[in-house]
N, C-alpha and C positions, 0 to 999 in steps of 0.2 A: 599517677599509674595506677589501674585497677589492677584489684584482686579477684583472681577468677577462682570458681569453687571447682575443679576438672569431675565434677561426680552430674555435674548440672550445664556447667557452662556459664552460672549466674553471675556476675560481679556483685561482690560480697563486699568491697569495701573499695574505698579509693585514695590512696596518700601523695602525700606531694613527695615530690622525688628530690634529693638532692641539687647544687649546683657547684659551681667551682670555688662563691662566695662563701654558702653556708659550708661545704669543707673544709674551708681555711679557716673560720672560725673557731669551727669543732675541733681541728687541727691546734690551733693556736691555745685553747682551754685545755686540751690535752696535756699539752706541754709544760705549761705551769701547773696545773693541779697533781700530775706524775709524780713530782718533785713531792709534794705535800705526803701522797702515797705511803713513796718508797721512805718517808722516815721514819713512818709507822712502824713499834715492832712487828715480829712477822707474825707473832702468837695473833695479835689482835687484825690482823690482812684473812687470819684463818677462819678465825670466829666468823667474821663477816659471809665468806664463802660456807661454812656449818650453816650461817644463818639463812642463804641462798637456795639452801637444799633443801628446808624445814619449809622454806614459803612452798618452794613446788611440788613439795609433798602436801600441801597443806590446799593445795591449786589445783592440783594434778585432773583432777575432772574436767574444768573449762579449761585447761591449758590442751587437754587432748580435744578436745570437742573443735578449738579451734584450731590447731594440726591436723585435725584429722578433714575440714573446710577448705585450707589451703590447698593441701597435699594430698588427698583422694583416700589418705593411710586406712584402713580398717580401725574402728576406733580401740578394740582391744590393743592392735599395736600401738596406734597411739601411747596408751596406759603404759605397754610394754615399756615405751623410747623413752618414756618418762622414768617411768620405775629404776631403767637402767642409767639412764645421766645421775640420777642422788648416788646409787650403789659409787659410778663412776667419780663424785666429788666426794664422797665417804672416803675413797681409797686416796684419794689427792690431799685431802687435809687431814687424813691422819699421820700421810706420808712424808709430808710436806715439811716438820720442823726436820727431822733427819737428813732429809738431803738436803735444802737449803738452808740450815748453819750452818756456821763457821768451822772448817776442820785441821784441827793439829796433823801435819804428815810425821813432824818428824822435828824431833827434841836431841838435844846432844849437847849438855853440856850451856852456858847462856846460848845456843842459837835453835829458834824456833820457826820452822818451814810450816805456812800454814793456807789454807784457803779461805777465800767468800769468795759468795754469790749475787756479782752487784746484776738488780734487774738490766735490763736492755735499756728502756727506755719507753717514749710510746711507739706501738707496735699496729700496723694494720694486716685483719686479718681478714681475708672476702671466703666466707664460708657458704656451705651447698644446702639443698633443699630436702635430700631423700633421708637424712638423720638430723635436724636443724641443732635437738636438742643435745643427741649425743657426740655429735661432730663438733658443736661450737663448744661442749662443756671442756672438748680434749683441749683447746686453745686456751678460752678467754679464761676458764678456771686459774690454771697453773698458771696463766702470765698476770692475772691479778696478782694471786698469792705470793709472787715471787719480786709484786712491788712495779709493776710496766703500768702504762695506761694503755686502753684498748679502742681504736677508732674499728667495731663491728661491723661490717657489714653482712647483713642478714640474703640471703639467694631473694630475688624479686619473686621466685615459688614460696618462698615461707615468711616475707614481710612481718606477717601477722604475729607469726612466732615469736620474732628478732623483735618486739615490739614490746612484748609481755617481758622477755628475759630481760630487758634495758628496765620492768619495770620494777623487777621483783627481785635484780639486782641493786637498786636503786635504793628499796623497803629494804634490802637486808642490811645497807648500810656503806655501799662502795659509794663515795661521790659525786655531786652530780657531774663531773667534770674527768673523772680516771676513767668514763667506759659510755664513749658515744657511740651513737646507729649510726651511719651511711647506706640512704634509703635510695634504691633506686636498682636498672639493671647493667648492664653490661658498657654503657656508657661511666658511669658514677663509679663503677670497676678500675677502667681504663683511667680516671681522675685520680687515684688513691697512690696507680704505680706510678706518678707523679711528682706524691707528695713524699719526705724525705720522714721516712720510717727508721727507726732503730729496729726492722725485722718483718715481713712480709709474710703469710703465714696463710698458703691456699687449700684448698679443700676443694676437687671438681675433677675437669677432664685431662686427660694427658695430653691435648695442643692448647688448650685452656694457659695448663701449668708452661710447659714450654717456653708460651707468649709472657708467660707472666717474666719467667728466670730469665728470659734472655733481654726482657725491659728494666728489671734493675740490677739485674749481674754487674753492671760498672759502680754501682753507689759501694759495694761490697761491704755489706751487713748481711746478718743471715736470711737467706728463702727457704723457707722450708713447702714439700709439696705436697700433701697429701692424693695422691692420684686414683685412677680405674685401674680395673685388673681385666682378666680374662683365666677365672682360677679354673684349677686344674682338683679334678677328684677321681682315684682310685678305689674301684672294688673289685678285693684279691679273693680269689679265688676258697678260700676255707674259713671265712665269716659262718658262724653258727645260725645267726637267726637274720638269713638274707628280707624275711619280709619289714623286720625292727628297722635294720639298714635302709631298705626301700625307702622307707614312711620321712625316715630323718632324711634323707639326702635328696628326697623330695621336698621336703621345705629349706631345707639347704638354698637349693636353686631356686624357691617360688616365694618365700616367704617376702615381702613387702613390693609385691609386686618382681623381683628380682629385681628392684629395685637400689643394693646393696653391693659397695666397692669391694665387700666378699663375697658376692651370691656365686654359687659354684654354678660357672659359666659354661663347663665342658665337663665330660661324663663317660669316662672308660671304665669298662667291665668285663675280668674274664670272661673268655668263652664260656667256662665248666657252670660260669653259674648263669648265662647273659640272661638267658629266655624267662628262667625264672623272675633273676631280679626286674626285668623290666614289665615284667606283666603286672606285680605287686605296684611299681612305681607309677604308671600309669592310672591302675584301680586310686592310688591316691590320689594322683593330681583332678583325676574327672570327678572325684568325691568332694571337693571342695568347692563352694557356691562362689561366684560372680554375681557381687551385687552391689546396691548400696551400702558403702561403709560406716554408714550409720547402725547398719542393721548386726541387731549379734553376732549371727552363724557366718556373715559375711568371709570368705576370704579370702578374695582378691576385687580391691573398689578399683579406681579409673585413674591408670595412669597418674601423672602429676603432669608432664607436660605432653602435651598432645603433639608435636615434631617426632617423638620418639616411633611414635605408631607408622611415620617412614620410615625410620629406619628396622626399624623390627619386621616390616615386609617386604624388605630389597634383601633380610638375608635370609627369608622361608623364600622366598622365590628366588636364589641366588640358588638358594642348596637344593631346591625340585627341579631347579634347569639342570644341575648338575650329576641331578640322580638321586638324592635324598629323598626317604617315603617320610610322609606326612603321618604319624600315630594321632592326633589330638592337635585342635587349633589352628592357626596359618593366619588368621585375620581379624583386622576389628570387629568391633560389634556394630550393628547398626544403632542411633538411636543417639541422645543426648548424651554427653561423655565421652569420655580419652578413653574408652574400654579396648581393648586386645585379648584374642581369648587366649586362654594358654594354651603351650604350642609345646610336642614335642619330637622331635625331628630323629631316624636312624638310619644305616646306613650312608653314616656321615663321612667324611672327609679333608681333610688339614688344606683342601684346596676350595673350602667352601666357607666366605663368610663367618656363618654361625660359627667356626672354632676357632676364629683368627681374632675377630676384630672383639669390643666388648658390646652386649647387646644391653641392659641394664634394661630388661623387661622378662615379663614370664616366656621364656624362651629356654630352649633345652636343646642340645643336639649332646646324643650316644655313642657311643662306640665300642663295639668289640674288641680283643686283645686277645692274644694268644701267651702271653705271658709278661713280667714282672718289666723287662727290657724291653718288649716293645711302649706298655706305659708307660714309661720312666720317659723311655725314647720322644714321646706326644706330649707328654705333661711339660718339658721344658722347650717342646717346640712357640715360642711367644716371644711375645717383646715384651713381655710383663712379666712383676715378681712381688705381687702381692701376697696372695696363700696358694697354699696346695696342700692336699688334705690325699690321706690313702684310711680306707676300712679293712683291717684282716686280726683276726685273733689272734697277732703276733707281734708282739711290739717290738721285739729284734725286725721284723720282717720290715718293717714299717717305716724305723729311726733310719734304717741301710738306705733305703729307698731315699726317704724325706732330703737326707743329707746332699744327695748327691742334684738337687733341687735346689735351683737360686731362685728363694720366696723368703719375703719376709716373717710372716705366718708359715708356720708347718702345724700342722694337723693328723692326730692319726686317734679315727673315730668317734671325730668330730668335723665340722663344717661350718663354717658363714658365723664366728664366733669370735667377741673379743671381749679384754678383762682390763685392767686400768693396770692389773702388778707385772702387766708386760708388757714391753716397746710397742705400739702403731707403727711400723714401718714399712713402705716400698723398696723395692728397686727396679734397676730399670726406667722402662714407663711409669711404673707405677708411682716412681717420688723420689725425695729427698728427704733424708731428717725422721725421729721420731714422735711422738707422742705419746703418752702414757707413762707409767712406771716411773721410777727415777729418773731416767732420761728425760723425758717428759715433764717434768719439774726444771732439770736444770735446762734444758733447750731454750728458757726464757731468760735466760742468768748470762753475764758474763764473771769467767772466774776471774778472780786475780791472786797472783801468788805473794804468801807473806814472808817479809824474810826479816826478823827481828831478831835483833843481836843485842843480848845484855838480860840487867835481871824483870824480872816482872813486875 
């Protein structure tokens, strides 16, 4: 399988794809090694992942260059991703003892009732390309801490990063056959669905997630899906600094070329401040540079996947045909690389694809609304439920509205944000289950109830 640099369209590496035979061999090795790994003290497993975080930090410069080469992510954003992954590992390792140790729930005389948290076993993790470090550590770090073995399939668009993750985990002290890579594209992922894992963990699109869920549901094991979104944002009419909000929300929509699960994908602005907000928003987007992702001043690199250009062009054409107005962008950029112009559409409606279907690119639709009630109705008009955000100077106003929105994360005066301390979870077409927080640690365990009668 060839690895393509999306900025130059050059082949930068060729890797050997797994076959059914090699996958089965890796699985058998995982089964044997996982039991030994699970018997190690929890503290020893935690320390191994602490060493992994230290290695990520020590080698972050070279790791960022590899990430940029295969995904097109601007180099500074690649460095930011690795830094963010280290921060998440630090939280998970610092809190694992607290949430994975045995718990005494009730004691009455000679009767004790406790909970222990046992590993699931060997899990299959099919990961994503847009944030391979951040999305990856959400799963394989707590899985390993909890005592599981992991067959980890990096996206075919982030394979070289997957190989680096594997190398550094082994260097940190994870035994050779406790963490294994599955290398390849879609067919290799399908092979994994036929294997008898103790849990399946996938990050990607709704349609692929739905297919995975249907394929493994009869196995009666956990199947956790972190899927996409069509994340809404409402800008209320009482914000005191319109320019700052416009700049921050433009970043929320366009950071990483809009290739984030929680990128802002549709914006509703109160009519009282709409024109001023829009002016500042357009100014900010036009001020950012499109170019070589290795250059320091570049904000927009290429899209990671060439096929995404077709989706973005279809959304633009659909919107224009139905009466939308294009303020900037709207098409692919000629020349080498999978570049697409940063695109802003106004006079949009919910009859248009741009406001209904996930874009996953540097494109945004912005609507004027007359009231909070209209904004709320439009924000809820979606099959997705990942995040929703509101900018207002009133926390009470924001909380009142956000309580009515069926989304896994609620943002007041922020957007496109994930923290290891709170769960990352989707609703409806945005997925099932949670990563991060104490829930994300325990997602990789089976609780056992202990009824202990007698003296200690």
